[in-house]
N, C-alpha and C positions, 0 to 999 in steps of 0.2 A: 179669575180663580173660581173654580166650581166647588160647591159644597153640597153635601148630602144631608138633608134634614130627616132624621129618624122619627122625631116626635115633637110636635108643637101643640100644647094643650094646656088647659087650666087644671090646677090641682083641686081636689075636693074641698079644701079649706079656703078656697077663694084665691089662692096664690097662682103662680105661673110655673110651668115646667117647659123648658126648651132643651132639646138635645140635638146636636149637630156634629157631623163628622167632617173634619177639615183635612185637606191634603198636606203632605210634607212640603211646605213652601215657605219662603221667607215672609210672605204676606199673611201667614196664618195667625200670628199674634194680633195683628190689627183686626182680622175678622173675629177673633175670639173676644177682643175688647168691644167690638161693635155689638156682638150678641149680648154680652153682659150689660152694656149700657142700655140697650133696648128693654131688657127685662126690668132693670132698676127704674127706668122712666115710667113703664107701664104700672109697676107695683108701687110707685110713689116712695121709693127708697133712695132718692137722690143723695141723701146725706152719707150713704155708704159708697158713693161713686169713686172717690179717690183711692180708698183702700182696695176696693174690688178690682179696679183697673190695674193697680200696681201688682197685686198678687196674681191676677190672671195673666198679665204680661210675663211675670217670672216663670210661672208653671208652663205656659204654652211655649215660651222661648226655650226652656229647658227640654221640653219634649221634642221640639223640632231639631235642636242642635245636637242633643245626646242620643235620643232614641232613634232619630232619623226615620220615623215612620209616620203614617197618618195618626191623627189623634181625635178622640171623642171628647166633646165638652158638654157637660150637662149643667144647666143653670136652673135652680129651683128657688122660688121666693115664697114667703108667707107673710103674715102680718107683722112678725117681729124681726125678720132678717132675711138673709140670702145664703144659699149653699151652692158652691161651684165645685164640680169634679172634673179634673183633666186626666184622661186616660190615654196611654200610648200602647203600642203593640210590640215593643221590643222585648226579647227574652231577658231574664235576670230579674233580681229583686229591686225594689225601690230603695235608693240610698237612704239609710236611716240617719236621723239626727238626734243625738243624745242631748236633751235639754233639761235643765233643772228649773228651779223657780225663776220668775221673771227678773229678779234682782241679781241673779248669778250670771257671770260672763261665760261666754263660750269661746274656746280657742279655735278659731276658724282654720288654723293650720292642720287640725286633727279631723276636719270635716272633708269628705270627698267633694270633688268639684261639683258634681251633680247635686249634692246636698246643701250647698251653700245658699241657694235660693230659698231653702226651707227656713233659714234664719229669719227672713222677712215674714214668711207665713206664720212662724211661731210667735213673732212679735206682735203682728197686727190682728191675727185671726182670733175669734172667740174660742173656737175649737178647730182642730184639724186632725187628719189621719190619712192612712193609705188604704187602697182598695186593690183586690186581686180578683179578677173575673175571667176565668178561662185563659184566653190568650192575651188579655189586657191587664194592665196594672197602672195605678195612678195615685194622685193625691187629691184630697178634698179639703175645703176649708169652709168655715161658717162665720159670717159676720152678722152681728146683731146691733140694733139701734143704740143700745146703751153704751156700746164700745166706740162710738164715733167721737171725734174731738175736733177742736178748732184747727183748721188747716192754715199754716203760715208759710210764707215764702222763705223766711230765714229763721232758723231756730234760735231762741233766746239762749243766753249763756246758762241759765239755770237748767234748761232742758239738756244742753250738752253735758253739763256737769253730772246730771242725774243718769246719763246713759240712755235717755229716751228721746231720740230724735223725732221731730215732727214728720208727718207724712208728706207735707208739701215740700219740705227740704229734701227728703229722700227722693221724691219724684223728680225734682229739679236736678238732683245729682245724677241719677241713673239715666236721665234722658238727654244729657249733654252730648252733642255730636259735633265733629269737626266741620268747619265751613268748607274746606277744600283739601284735596289730597296733594299736599306739597310739604316741603320741609318746614316752611313757615306755618302752614296750617296745623301740622302735628304739634309744634311748639305752642301755638296759641291754644290748641285743644288741651294740652297738658296744663297750661297755666289756668284755664277755666276750671278744670277738674280739681286742681290744688286749692283754688279759691273757694269752690263750693265745699270741698271736703273739710278745709280748715274752719270755715264758718259753722259747718254742721257739727263738728266735734269740739269746737272751742279751742283748736290748736293755735299756737302763736305763729306758726308758719310751717312751710314744708318745701321740699325740693324733689325733683325727678332728675336722675342722672342716667345717661344712655351712652353705651358704647356700640357703635355700628360695625365694629370689626374692620374698619378701614385704616387702622394704624394710628388714628388720632387719640385713642384711649377713651376713658369714660369722661364725657362732657356734660356740663350742666345744661339740661334741656329746658327746665322751667323752675321758677322759684316764686313763692308767695310768703310775704311776711319775712320774719327773720329765719336764718338758716338753723336747722336743728343742731343741738349740741350733742356731743358724744357722751351721753349719760343714760341713766335708766329711764328717764322720761322722754325717750325717743322711740318711735315706732319705725322699724325698717322692714319693708316688704319687697322681696325680689320680684322683678318683672318676669312673667312667664312667657318669654319669647324664645324663638329658635335661633341657633347659631347662624351667623356670627354675632347676632345681636345679644346684648346683655345689659341689665340696668337694675335700678333700685328706686323705690319710692321711700322717702324719709319724711316723717311727720313729727313735729315738736308737740307731742301730746302723750299723756300717760297711757300705757297699754292696758287699760281697764275698761270695763263696760263694752260699748259698741264701737269705740274708736278703732281698735285693731281689726275687728271684722269688716268695718266699713272701709278702712284703708286697704285691706286685702281685696275687697270687692272692687274698689276703684282701680287698684293696680291690675286686676284681671281684665276689667273693661278697657283700660288704656292699652294693655298688652295686645288685645284683639286688634285695636287700631294700629299699633306698632307692627303687628304681623302683616296687616294690609300694606303698610308703608314698606316693609321689607320685601314683600312680594312685588309691589309696584317698582321698587328700585331694582330688584332682580330682573324683572321683565325688561326694564329700560336698559340694563346692562347687557342682557342677552341680545336685545336688538342692536345695541352698539357693537357687540362682538360679531354678530352676523354681518353687519355692514363692514366691519374691519376685515373679516375673512373674505368677503366678496371682493373688496378693493385689493387685498393682498393677492388673491387668485388672479385678478385681472392684470396686475402689475407683473406677476411672475409669468403669466402666459404670454406676455408681450415680448419677453426676452428668450431668444433661442441661442444665446451665447453662454457657454458654460461659466466662464469667469465673471461675466456681468451678472448672471443669475446668483451666483454664490456671494458676490459683493452686495447684492440687493437685499438678501435675506436678513442680515443683522440690522440694516437700516429700517426694515419693517418692524423689528422686534423692539428696538431701543428708541425712545425711552418708555414707550407705552406698556410694555410687558416685562421690562427688566432694566437693571442698571447697566448691564453689559451683555454682549452676545458674541459667540464665536462659532464658526462653522468649520468643522474638520472633515476631510474626505479621505477615503482609503485608497492607497496606491495599489500597484499590481501585487505586492507582497502582503497586503492586508494591514499595512501600517498607517496610522493616522497622520495626516499632514494638515497644518493650519491653512485654510483657504481664504478666510476673511474674518475680521473681528472689528468690533466698534465698542465704544464706551460713551456713556452720557457725559462724562467729564473727559474732554479730549486730552487734558493734561496728564491723566493717568493711563492713557492708552499704551504708552511704551512699557509701563510697569505691568499692565495686563499681558502684553506679549511675552514679557520675561517669565511671568508666572505660568503661562500656558506652555512655554518651552521647557519648563523644568521636568526632570525625570526622577523617578524614584518610587518606592512603594506607596508613599502618601501623597504623591503629586496629583494634580488635576488630570494630567495626561493619562495616568494609570486608571483613574475613575472613568475617563472617557472611553478608554479601550475596553473597560468592563461593560459599559453601556452598549458599545458597538458589538461586542462579542455575544452578550446575553440577549441583546435586542429588547431591553427593558429600561425603564426610567431609573436613573441613579442620582442620589443626592450628592451635592458637592459641599465640602466643609470650608472652614475659614482658610485663607482670608477672603476668598471670593465665594461666599455662600450662594447657593442656587441649586440647580439640578440640570441634568443632561438627558436628552431623549435621542434614540437612534433615528437616523435617516434611512428609511426603507422604502423602496419603490419596486413594484412588480417582483417582490420576493428577494430582491438583491439589497444587501446592506451597503449603503453608499458612504456612511460616515456618521457624525453626531452633530446635534445642535445643543449648545450649552448656553444657559441663560442665568445671570446673576440677579438676585432679588434686590429690590430697592432698600435703602436704609430704613430700618424700623418697621418695615412692612413685609410680611411674608406672603407668598403667593397663595391665594385661596383656590378652592376646587375649580371654580369657573375659569380662572386664569390658567391653571394647569391644563385643563381640557382644551382651551384655546391654543396654548402653546403646542400641545400634542397635535392639534389639527394643523397648525402652521407648519410643524415639522413634516407631516404627511404631504401637504401641498408643496412645500419646498423640495422635498425629496423627489416628488413626481416632476417638478419643474426642472430640477437638475438632470434627472434621467432623460427627460424629453430633449433638453439642450444637448446632452451627450449623444443621443440618438440622431438628432439633427446634424450635429457636427460630424458624426460618422458617415451619415448619408451624404453630407457635403463633400467629405473626402473621397468617398466612393465615386460620386458624380464627377469630381475633378479628375480623378484617375481615369475613369472611363472616357471622359471628354478628351483628355490628353491623348489617349490611345487612338482616337479618331482623327487627330490632326498630325501632320508631319512634325517630327522632332525639330527639324530645321529646314529652311528653304535652300535651294542650291545657290552656291556662290559662283557667278559667271562673270568673266571679264567683259566689261562693257555693258552688262545688263544688270539692272537692280530689281531684286524681288524682296518685298517686305510685306508682312501681314500683322494684323492686330486682332485679338479675339477677346471678347468680354462675355463670360457666361453669366447667367442669372439664376438665383435661387440654388436649391439643392438638387434640382432635377437636371438631367442631361438634355441639352438642346439638340436640334437637328441641323444646325449650321455647321458647315465644314469648308475647308479649302485645301488645295494640293497643287504642287508643281511637279510634273512627271517628265523626265527626259524622253524624247521620242527618237533621238538619233543625233548625228553630228549637227550642232548649232540649231537644234529644234527642240522646243519644250511645249508641253501641254499644260495650260493654266486652267484650273477648275475652281469655281466657287459655287456652292449649292446650299439649298435649304430644304430639308425634309419636314413635312408637316407634323405638328405635334411635338410633345416632349416626353421624356421618360425613357425607360429601358427599350420599349418597342421602337421609338423614334431613333434611339442610338443604334439598335440592331439594323434598321433600314439604312441609316447613314453609313455604317460600316460595310453593308452589302454593296451600296452604290460605289463607295470609294474603292473597294477591292475589285469589283467588276471592271471599273474604268482602268485601274492599273493593269489588270490581266489583259484587257483588250489592247491597251497601249503597247504592252510588251509583245503582243502578237502582231503589231504593226497595222492594226485596223484603222481605217480612216474615221474622221470625226462623225460623219453621218451615220456610219454603221455602229459606231460606239453608242451614239444616242439611241438608235433603234433597239439595240440589244439591252441597254439599261432600262428602256421603257418596257420591253417585254418581260424582263426580270421582275420589275416592280409590279406589273399587272399580275404576274403569277405568284410572287412571293412577298409582295409588299404589305399584305394585310390591310388593303384599303388606303394606305398612305401614298401620297404623291410627293414629287420632288421638283423644285425649280432649279435650273442649272444654267450657269454662264460658263461656256467652254471656249477657250481660245488656243489656237495653235500658233506658236511664236517661232519665227525663223529669222536668221540674220543674213543680210546680203553683204556683198563685197564693199558697198559704199557706206557701211555702218548704219543702214536703215533697217528697222525691225518691221517685218511684214507679219501682220496679225490677221488670222482668219477666225472671225468671231461668230459663235452660235449662241443664241439665247433661247433656252427651252422654258418659256414662261417666266424668265427672270428679268429683273430691272436692267435697264440699259446702263452700260458703263459710262464713266465720265472721262472724256479725253481732255487732258490739260497740255496745251502747247507750251513751248519754252518761253514764249512771250507773255504767258499768263491767260491767254484766251482759252475758254472752255466750251465744250459742247457734249451732248449725249450721242453715243454711237451704238449701233446694233438694231436689229429688227426682231420683233417679238415672234416667238414660236409657241408650240404646245408644251405644256408642263408634262413631265414624265410620270407614268403610272396611272393616268386617267383614261386614256383611250388605247385601242389596239394599235392604231397607226398615228404617227405624229408628223408635223411639218416643222422644220427648223431652218429657215433661210440663213445663209452665211453672208457675212459682211467683211470686206477687206479693209483693214485699217493700217496705215503706214505711220510708224513712229519715227520722227526725225530725232537726231541727237537733242536731248533735253526734254523731249516729250514724255508724257506719262499717261497710263491708262489705269483707272481706278475701278475695281470691282467691289461690290458690297452686297450685304443681305438686307432684308426689309427691317431688321432691328435698328438700322441707322435711320432710314426715312420715317419709320413709324415711332420713333422716340417721342414720348408725350410730355407736354407741359400743360396740365389741365386738359382742355379740349383741343389744344393746338399741337400739331405734328411738326417734327423737324423738317420733313419734306425733302424733295429732290432739289428744290430751288436753293435752300440753305446749304445743301451739300455742294452744289456747284459753286456757290459764292465762296464757301470756305476753301474749296480746292484751288481756285484761281491764284490767290496770293502765295501758294506753296510751290509754284513753278520755280525750278532752279534748285530746290532742296533735294537731298537724297531720298530714296524711296522709304527708308526707315523713318526719316523725319516726317515725311508726308503722312505716312500711316499713323504715327503717334499723334501728330497734330489733329488729324481728322477724328481719331478716337477721342481725344480730349475735348474737342469742340462738341462732339455728339453727346458725351456724358454730361458736360457742363450745361447743356441746354436746359436741363431740368434737375430739380433737387430730388425727384422721385427715383426709386430704384428702377433700373431697366426692366421692362416687362418681357423683353425678348432678347435672345442672344444677338450680339453684334459681331459681325465678321467683316474685315476690310482687307483687301489685298491690292497692293500697288505694283504695277509693272512699269519700269522706267528705262528709257534708252540712255545709258550713261556714257555712250561713246563720245 
């Protein structure tokens, strides 16, 4: 801390004069005491040390706390005594203290807070007064040798009775500090203050009662000696604390002399520490609420299901923020419908549902409709006292969040603010879940439009397919079976790169081009070339892998399959006896190059044989770092020989999904062709 020394000199009479400007800082009183101490030691006036330090502390602390400016302190000594002047630079007059003769008491309640420190100045100083110098104003006091007295740690009873407490006892009283900032530390500090005050005033005992506004009412915080009686010889001083705190100091002493002023001074000093305790508790509560809101947001963000989200909201609120909680949502006609409700006492949950379902001008439902319509907080009356806040997200009113208060405890301002914040986050989570659900429905509808509504039913030939979409985005996997003429069909299984609307657009383009070319009677080689050319020109950089097979039936009930693989995985051939093998020869994926190669492979399916087509969503199904792979697919297909095509496709789908507990990362498409002759 820096100080500015204006003057340091000797007075003409052999005394000392020191003048220093000190900053507006919490350490200023200590610096002022150090200055006074140095002057007293140099002047040989150590007998005035205790009084001078006490009064200097009072005046400098008063200047720092109330004036909130820099201060000048001037210390002047001479052969007979010491004069100290403390000047601040705040506007306004010095608080005046009307005092009479020394044996007359002063009602401290009639003295302004800034003037209460002058009671000590008036009591100990030989003379004192006020100064006004331009922009500064202050208080000076004079101490002389003949006014010093013996300093004792504990005042005798005669001193307490005469109303003249000793300086040592006052110093000990006013410099008591709590050892730690905790609930136990505050109680111990209160007990120490009461003990010092009782001994100083000769009181038989005293108590301090405190109500922290937490619903527990006014509690006994500290007690010394016997509890004060409810009569005239009892001093009661309210604690000057901010809401929700309130309290009172009671002292079993006659309110004459300095007992009442000192009790008031002690109450004010203790109130300052209570205010620190209130702020510390408020800060801890705010940190707790911030943690709660962060956890609530994380939980709400993890759910994209509308019903699950609405069921989660009351569980977050009860019992931390209320006795019960109910979530209502608006339907298409703006009417409120109960979506979820919970109660701390599960035995009364049925009764809560009955109350929430009641209609009428005084019902809770009417109040909830008012909160939803007006978009403001609405109080709820008996028997379920509490309040309701609207659920609003992106300017749309989604419903209401109603919360009932705990028994004997009303919601404070912090809890109301937290509940309103929870309502905002809950409304946003509900809206996000609804948007996700809508996108999911759109994706399913669009995906269904890219797949055939049903596969052809052909005597002696089995066609079956399974499709598992992922997420809310449309995938690029597709399959189709297109008639090519009498006893001839074209089987197609493909996978367009990417996901989303663009991938769905390319998927629809490939599927439609293939159907048109098949209707025109084009051979498979030309179909592949034209699809490739279309993707190069209009695919937007996306490519497609394709497994295409032309299936025809001969007179001996054998199915002849001409298989083309355009960058697609080889098909699995399952013989009637359970033996399996991969068939097909790899070719060029469509949409990457101007020209492609796609060798054809002839496969003959005897009665009972099957051919399984699939997309990479099957083989790339993950379990940690492990893939399902083609080997597991082949092993799973062998035991299915002899089953119908529908059973084979369903079993393979189930085996693939059950390989991992994770959600599929890619769409899964399986198509089974079986010779049922």
